[in-house]
Residue frames relative to the residue before (quaternion, step in Angstrom):
aa qw qx qy qz dx dy dz
M 1.0000 0.0000 0.0000 0.0000 0.00 0.00 0.00
P 0.4577 -0.6772 0.5039 0.2792 3.61 -0.98 0.83
K 0.6276 -0.5411 0.4167 0.3737 3.54 -1.37 0.37
L 0.3999 -0.7251 0.5018 0.2499 3.49 -1.03 0.65
K 0.4047 -0.7320 0.4636 0.2924 3.54 -0.88 0.54
T 0.4597 -0.6989 0.4323 0.3366 3.60 -0.77 0.57
H 0.4279 -0.6896 0.5279 0.2502 3.65 -0.87 0.83
K 0.2857 -0.8201 0.4693 0.1597 3.48 -0.24 1.30
G 0.5588 0.5501 -0.4219 0.4551 3.69 0.98 -0.46
T 0.6717 0.4468 -0.3221 0.4953 3.73 0.81 -0.72
A 0.6120 0.5724 -0.3703 0.4009 3.60 0.77 -0.87
K 0.7185 0.4762 -0.2563 0.4374 3.54 0.96 -1.03
R 0.6823 0.5169 -0.2682 0.4420 3.52 1.19 -0.60
V 0.7980 0.2579 -0.0803 0.5387 3.66 1.04 -0.88
K 0.1750 -0.7300 0.6519 0.1069 3.51 -1.31 0.49
I 0.3121 -0.7233 0.5847 0.1939 3.50 -1.21 0.81
T 0.3968 -0.7315 0.5178 0.1982 3.56 -0.86 0.86
P 0.6235 -0.5370 0.3408 0.4547 3.67 -0.91 0.34
R 0.6960 0.4698 -0.3080 0.4473 3.56 1.03 -0.34
G 0.6082 -0.6220 0.2922 0.3972 3.39 1.34 -0.03
K 0.4290 0.6552 -0.4687 0.4086 3.60 1.25 0.28
I 0.3678 -0.6697 0.6164 0.1905 3.30 -1.48 0.53
V 0.1063 -0.8149 0.5696 0.0147 3.48 -0.78 1.10
R 0.0292 -0.8263 0.5624 -0.0082 3.70 -0.84 0.77
E 0.4677 -0.6457 0.5149 0.3150 3.48 -1.18 0.38
R 0.5027 -0.6628 0.4888 0.2627 3.52 -1.31 0.60
A 0.4881 -0.6585 0.4948 0.2885 3.62 -1.25 0.67
F 0.7989 0.3876 -0.2996 0.3490 3.46 -1.56 -0.03
G 0.5477 0.6317 -0.4036 0.3716 3.58 0.91 0.57
N 0.4902 0.6900 -0.4061 0.3445 3.75 1.18 0.33
H 0.8376 -0.0750 0.1468 0.5208 3.45 0.58 -1.15
I 0.7632 0.2686 -0.3370 0.4815 3.62 -1.19 0.30
L 0.2887 0.8097 -0.4575 0.2277 3.60 0.75 0.97
A 0.4690 0.6907 -0.4127 0.3642 3.49 1.30 0.42
K 0.6315 0.4618 -0.2798 0.5565 3.52 1.42 -0.58
K 0.6637 0.5165 -0.3685 0.3961 3.63 0.84 -0.36
S 0.5086 -0.6768 0.4401 0.2994 3.61 -1.00 0.86
K 0.6430 -0.5023 0.3867 0.4297 3.61 -1.12 0.26
A 0.6447 0.5380 -0.3308 0.4307 3.48 0.80 -0.88
R 0.6995 0.4892 -0.2767 0.4414 3.53 0.92 -0.95
K 0.6461 0.4705 -0.3255 0.5052 3.58 1.09 -0.77
R 0.5966 0.5542 -0.3550 0.4592 3.66 0.95 -0.45
N 0.6460 0.5241 -0.2736 0.4829 3.49 1.03 -0.90
I 0.6435 0.5320 -0.3088 0.4555 3.56 1.04 -1.04
K 0.6247 0.5654 -0.3369 0.4203 3.66 1.04 -0.74
T 0.6759 0.5314 -0.3257 0.3934 3.54 0.93 -0.68
S 0.4934 -0.6691 0.4523 0.3230 3.72 -1.05 0.34
A 0.2130 -0.7857 0.5425 0.2075 3.57 -1.00 0.19
I 0.4016 -0.6883 0.5383 0.2742 3.67 -1.13 0.35
V 0.3331 -0.7272 0.5696 0.1892 3.52 -0.94 0.84
K 0.1117 -0.8024 0.5862 0.0097 3.51 -0.94 1.01
G 0.8285 0.3796 -0.2328 0.3396 3.28 -1.58 0.14
K 0.8399 -0.1634 0.1739 0.4875 3.58 -1.17 -0.81
I 0.6212 0.5211 -0.3164 0.4925 3.57 1.07 -0.75
A 0.6249 0.5020 -0.3403 0.4916 3.72 0.85 -0.62
K 0.6580 0.4937 -0.3290 0.4637 3.59 0.95 -0.72
N 0.6617 0.5041 -0.3068 0.4626 3.61 1.02 -0.85
I 0.6096 0.5400 -0.3443 0.4671 3.60 1.14 -0.70
K 0.6724 0.4853 -0.3157 0.4612 3.60 0.81 -1.03
T 0.6272 0.5224 -0.3433 0.4645 3.78 1.02 -0.54
S 0.7503 0.3856 -0.2917 0.4509 3.51 1.00 -0.77
L 0.6140 0.5046 -0.3657 0.4845 3.56 1.36 0.18
G 0.4713 -0.7105 0.4140 0.3189 3.39 1.36 -0.27
V 0.4626 0.6804 -0.4496 0.3477 3.57 1.26 0.66
């Protein structure tokens, strides 16, 4: 079977930790921030871990 190409769009959006977990950034943090509470904006800044079947699909598209 030939090598799979890395899906570059996915590669730019996620990062794999040394333990193999997939980390992503959260949405809704770019504009229209005046109406969002401080706590909500603070939570948007933190990264999130991708779990389950979606994580498996991402690893496949990255060739990991």
